[in-house]
GUGUZA-636576 format. One record per residue: z negated, x, y of N, C-alpha, C in turn; chain; residue in one letter. Coordinates in nm, 3 decimals, m for minus. Atoms other than C-alpha are relative to their C-alpha. Example, Ala and Ser with C-alpha at 12.3 -4.5 7.8 and 13.67 -1.06 7.14 Angstrom:
REM residues 2
<site n_pz="0.000" n_px="0.089" n_py="m0.119" ca_pz="m0.780" ca_px="1.230" ca_py="m0.450" c_pz="0.000" c_px="0.090" c_py="0.120" chain="A" res="a"/>
<site n_pz="0.006" n_px="m0.082" n_py="m0.119" ca_pz="m0.714" ca_px="1.367" ca_py="m0.106" c_pz="m0.073" c_px="m0.077" c_py="0.109" chain="A" res="s"/>
END
This chain:
REM residues 53
<site n_pz="m0.140" n_px="m0.024" n_py="m0.047" ca_pz="m9.876" ca_px="12.097" ca_py="1.162" c_pz="m0.020" c_px="0.080" c_py="0.088" chain="A" res="m"/>
<site n_pz="0.018" n_px="m0.123" n_py="m0.123" ca_pz="m9.813" ca_px="12.353" ca_py="1.419" c_pz="0.060" c_px="m0.029" c_py="0.104" chain="A" res="t"/>
<site n_pz="m0.007" n_px="m0.008" n_py="m0.158" ca_pz="m9.774" ca_px="12.356" ca_py="1.799" c_pz="0.072" c_px="0.105" c_py="0.072" chain="A" res="k"/>
<site n_pz="m0.015" n_px="m0.080" n_py="m0.097" ca_pz="m9.570" ca_px="12.572" ca_py="2.023" c_pz="0.005" c_px="m0.005" c_py="0.134" chain="A" res="y"/>
<site n_pz="0.033" n_px="m0.007" n_py="m0.167" ca_pz="m9.589" ca_px="12.618" ca_py="2.409" c_pz="0.114" c_px="0.062" c_py="0.070" chain="A" res="i"/>
<site n_pz="m0.100" n_px="m0.123" n_py="m0.121" ca_pz="m9.362" ca_px="12.690" ca_py="2.662" c_pz="m0.079" c_px="0.057" c_py="0.090" chain="A" res="c"/>
<site n_pz="0.085" n_px="m0.094" n_py="m0.087" ca_pz="m9.479" ca_px="12.982" ca_py="2.833" c_pz="0.048" c_px="m0.045" c_py="0.139" chain="A" res="i"/>
<site n_pz="m0.028" n_px="0.058" n_py="m0.117" ca_pz="m9.260" ca_px="12.837" ca_py="3.145" c_pz="m0.075" c_px="m0.118" c_py="0.057" chain="A" res="a"/>
<site n_pz="0.005" n_px="0.130" n_py="m0.151" ca_pz="m9.383" ca_px="12.522" ca_py="3.224" c_pz="m0.121" c_px="m0.085" c_py="m0.108" chain="A" res="c"/>
<site n_pz="0.098" n_px="0.060" n_py="0.083" ca_pz="m9.674" ca_px="12.430" ca_py="2.952" c_pz="0.030" c_px="m0.085" c_py="m0.112" chain="A" res="g"/>
<site n_pz="m0.034" n_px="0.077" n_py="0.109" ca_pz="m9.472" ca_px="12.193" ca_py="2.742" c_pz="m0.056" c_px="m0.013" c_py="m0.136" chain="A" res="y"/>
<site n_pz="0.036" n_px="m0.044" n_py="0.140" ca_pz="m9.593" ca_px="12.142" ca_py="2.355" c_pz="0.100" c_px="m0.085" c_py="m0.056" chain="A" res="v"/>
<site n_pz="m0.054" n_px="0.083" n_py="0.108" ca_pz="m9.380" ca_px="12.088" ca_py="2.105" c_pz="m0.047" c_px="0.030" c_py="m0.155" chain="A" res="y"/>
<site n_pz="0.037" n_px="0.038" n_py="0.084" ca_pz="m9.564" ca_px="11.945" ca_py="1.820" c_pz="0.077" c_px="m0.041" c_py="m0.107" chain="A" res="d"/>
<site n_pz="m0.033" n_px="0.009" n_py="0.120" ca_pz="m9.414" ca_px="11.958" ca_py="1.472" c_pz="m0.004" c_px="m0.172" c_py="m0.038" chain="A" res="t"/>
<site n_pz="0.018" n_px="0.129" n_py="0.047" ca_pz="m9.554" ca_px="11.625" ca_py="1.380" c_pz="0.072" c_px="m0.103" c_py="0.079" chain="A" res="e"/>
<site n_pz="m0.056" n_px="0.128" n_py="m0.088" ca_pz="m9.436" ca_px="11.434" ca_py="1.659" c_pz="0.171" c_px="0.025" c_py="0.014" chain="A" res="k"/>
<site n_pz="m0.125" n_px="m0.058" n_py="m0.044" ca_pz="m9.050" ca_px="11.618" ca_py="1.718" c_pz="m0.006" c_px="m0.022" c_py="0.115" chain="A" res="g"/>
<site n_pz="m0.057" n_px="m0.035" n_py="m0.140" ca_pz="m8.877" ca_px="11.622" ca_py="2.019" c_pz="0.121" c_px="m0.233" c_py="0.053" chain="A" res="d"/>
<site n_pz="m0.056" n_px="0.122" n_py="m0.016" ca_pz="m8.749" ca_px="11.207" ca_py="2.092" c_pz="0.097" c_px="m0.022" c_py="0.100" chain="A" res="s"/>
<site n_pz="m0.077" n_px="0.023" n_py="m0.134" ca_pz="m8.597" ca_px="11.267" ca_py="2.420" c_pz="0.146" c_px="0.089" c_py="m0.032" chain="A" res="t"/>
<site n_pz="m0.139" n_px="m0.077" n_py="0.080" ca_pz="m8.330" ca_px="11.542" ca_py="2.191" c_pz="0.026" c_px="m0.061" c_py="m0.091" chain="A" res="s"/>
<site n_pz="m0.028" n_px="0.078" n_py="0.159" ca_pz="m8.301" ca_px="11.301" ca_py="1.883" c_pz="m0.051" c_px="0.124" c_py="m0.121" chain="A" res="g"/>
<site n_pz="0.065" n_px="m0.059" n_py="0.131" ca_pz="m8.567" ca_px="11.553" ca_py="1.694" c_pz="m0.112" c_px="m0.083" c_py="m0.118" chain="A" res="i"/>
<site n_pz="0.089" n_px="0.090" n_py="0.097" ca_pz="m8.698" ca_px="11.348" ca_py="1.412" c_pz="m0.169" c_px="0.088" c_py="m0.023" chain="A" res="a"/>
<site n_pz="0.147" n_px="m0.065" n_py="0.047" ca_pz="m9.093" ca_px="11.392" ca_py="1.350" c_pz="m0.034" c_px="0.037" c_py="m0.081" chain="A" res="p"/>
<site n_pz="0.011" n_px="m0.102" n_py="0.117" ca_pz="m9.192" ca_px="11.668" ca_py="1.114" c_pz="0.118" c_px="0.095" c_py="m0.016" chain="A" res="g"/>
<site n_pz="m0.095" n_px="m0.076" n_py="m0.015" ca_pz="m8.922" ca_px="11.882" ca_py="1.219" c_pz="m0.070" c_px="0.148" c_py="0.005" chain="A" res="t"/>
<site n_pz="0.107" n_px="m0.117" n_py="m0.032" ca_pz="m9.047" ca_px="12.229" ca_py="1.189" c_pz="0.078" c_px="0.095" c_py="0.137" chain="A" res="a"/>
<site n_pz="m0.071" n_px="m0.076" n_py="m0.106" ca_pz="m8.954" ca_px="12.463" ca_py="1.501" c_pz="0.050" c_px="0.113" c_py="m0.044" chain="A" res="f"/>
<site n_pz="m0.101" n_px="m0.072" n_py="0.080" ca_pz="m8.773" ca_px="12.707" ca_py="1.297" c_pz="0.117" c_px="m0.104" c_py="m0.058" chain="A" res="e"/>
<site n_pz="m0.094" n_px="0.117" n_py="0.065" ca_pz="m8.528" ca_px="12.391" ca_py="1.212" c_pz="0.035" c_px="m0.055" c_py="0.112" chain="A" res="d"/>
<site n_pz="m0.067" n_px="0.062" n_py="m0.099" ca_pz="m8.477" ca_px="12.305" ca_py="1.555" c_pz="0.154" c_px="0.060" c_py="0.022" chain="A" res="l"/>
<site n_pz="m0.126" n_px="m0.033" n_py="m0.014" ca_pz="m8.105" ca_px="12.355" ca_py="1.661" c_pz="m0.010" c_px="0.123" c_py="0.102" chain="A" res="p"/>
<site n_pz="m0.016" n_px="m0.093" n_py="m0.116" ca_pz="m8.028" ca_px="12.680" ca_py="1.827" c_pz="m0.013" c_px="m0.008" c_py="0.166" chain="A" res="d"/>
<site n_pz="m0.067" n_px="0.037" n_py="m0.162" ca_pz="m7.883" ca_px="12.506" ca_py="2.157" c_pz="m0.113" c_px="m0.082" c_py="0.029" chain="A" res="d"/>
<site n_pz="0.119" n_px="0.122" n_py="m0.053" ca_pz="m8.249" ca_px="12.291" ca_py="2.149" c_pz="m0.065" c_px="0.077" c_py="0.162" chain="A" res="w"/>
<site n_pz="0.055" n_px="m0.060" n_py="m0.142" ca_pz="m8.415" ca_px="12.369" ca_py="2.546" c_pz="m0.125" c_px="m0.112" c_py="m0.019" chain="A" res="v"/>
<site n_pz="0.195" n_px="0.072" n_py="m0.036" ca_pz="m8.808" ca_px="12.260" ca_py="2.647" c_pz="0.114" c_px="m0.122" c_py="0.089" chain="A" res="c"/>
<site n_pz="m0.026" n_px="0.133" n_py="m0.060" ca_pz="m8.746" ca_px="11.895" ca_py="2.737" c_pz="m0.036" c_px="m0.026" c_py="0.138" chain="A" res="p"/>
<site n_pz="0.001" n_px="0.024" n_py="m0.132" ca_pz="m8.901" ca_px="11.955" ca_py="3.067" c_pz="0.050" c_px="0.116" c_py="0.111" chain="A" res="i"/>
<site n_pz="m0.115" n_px="m0.112" n_py="m0.094" ca_pz="m8.745" ca_px="12.283" ca_py="3.202" c_pz="0.115" c_px="0.041" c_py="m0.032" chain="A" res="c"/>
<site n_pz="m0.127" n_px="m0.041" n_py="m0.025" ca_pz="m8.467" ca_px="12.338" ca_py="3.061" c_pz="0.015" c_px="0.162" c_py="m0.101" chain="A" res="g"/>
<site n_pz="m0.008" n_px="m0.129" n_py="0.064" ca_pz="m8.551" ca_px="12.729" ca_py="2.870" c_pz="0.033" c_px="m0.038" c_py="m0.138" chain="A" res="v"/>
<site n_pz="m0.004" n_px="m0.001" n_py="0.145" ca_pz="m8.486" ca_px="12.813" ca_py="2.536" c_pz="m0.106" c_px="0.042" c_py="m0.095" chain="A" res="g"/>
<site n_pz="0.068" n_px="m0.020" n_py="0.128" ca_pz="m8.638" ca_px="12.863" ca_py="2.210" c_pz="m0.095" c_px="0.124" c_py="0.023" chain="A" res="k"/>
<site n_pz="0.077" n_px="m0.159" n_py="m0.016" ca_pz="m8.743" ca_px="13.221" ca_py="2.314" c_pz="m0.134" c_px="m0.015" c_py="0.080" chain="A" res="e"/>
<site n_pz="0.128" n_px="0.048" n_py="m0.096" ca_pz="m8.980" ca_px="13.062" ca_py="2.556" c_pz="m0.112" c_px="m0.051" c_py="m0.059" chain="A" res="m"/>
<site n_pz="0.136" n_px="0.053" n_py="0.069" ca_pz="m9.202" ca_px="12.936" ca_py="2.306" c_pz="m0.106" c_px="0.100" c_py="m0.072" chain="A" res="f"/>
<site n_pz="0.151" n_px="m0.058" n_py="0.066" ca_pz="m9.550" ca_px="13.083" ca_py="2.145" c_pz="m0.016" c_px="m0.065" c_py="m0.094" chain="A" res="k"/>
<site n_pz="0.103" n_px="0.062" n_py="0.121" ca_pz="m9.708" ca_px="12.940" ca_py="1.836" c_pz="m0.152" c_px="m0.013" c_py="0.084" chain="A" res="e"/>
<site n_pz="0.102" n_px="m0.009" n_py="m0.109" ca_pz="m10.041" ca_px="12.811" ca_py="1.985" c_pz="m0.108" c_px="0.029" c_py="m0.151" chain="A" res="l"/>
<site n_pz="0.084" n_px="0.001" n_py="0.134" ca_pz="m10.351" ca_px="12.895" ca_py="1.753" c_pz="m0.054" c_px="m0.114" c_py="m0.051" chain="A" res="d"/>
END
């Protein structure tokens, strides 16, 4: 599964784990996150994330 990193703080969103702090279920693709989802660490939007290689 794909991982995305917040370029502001380094938080990694792992699609396999989801984001329990925001109620995002494991297996949720980054593209399927709500538009208003923000980094649980620093609060920036999805546009501040990049896909990890």
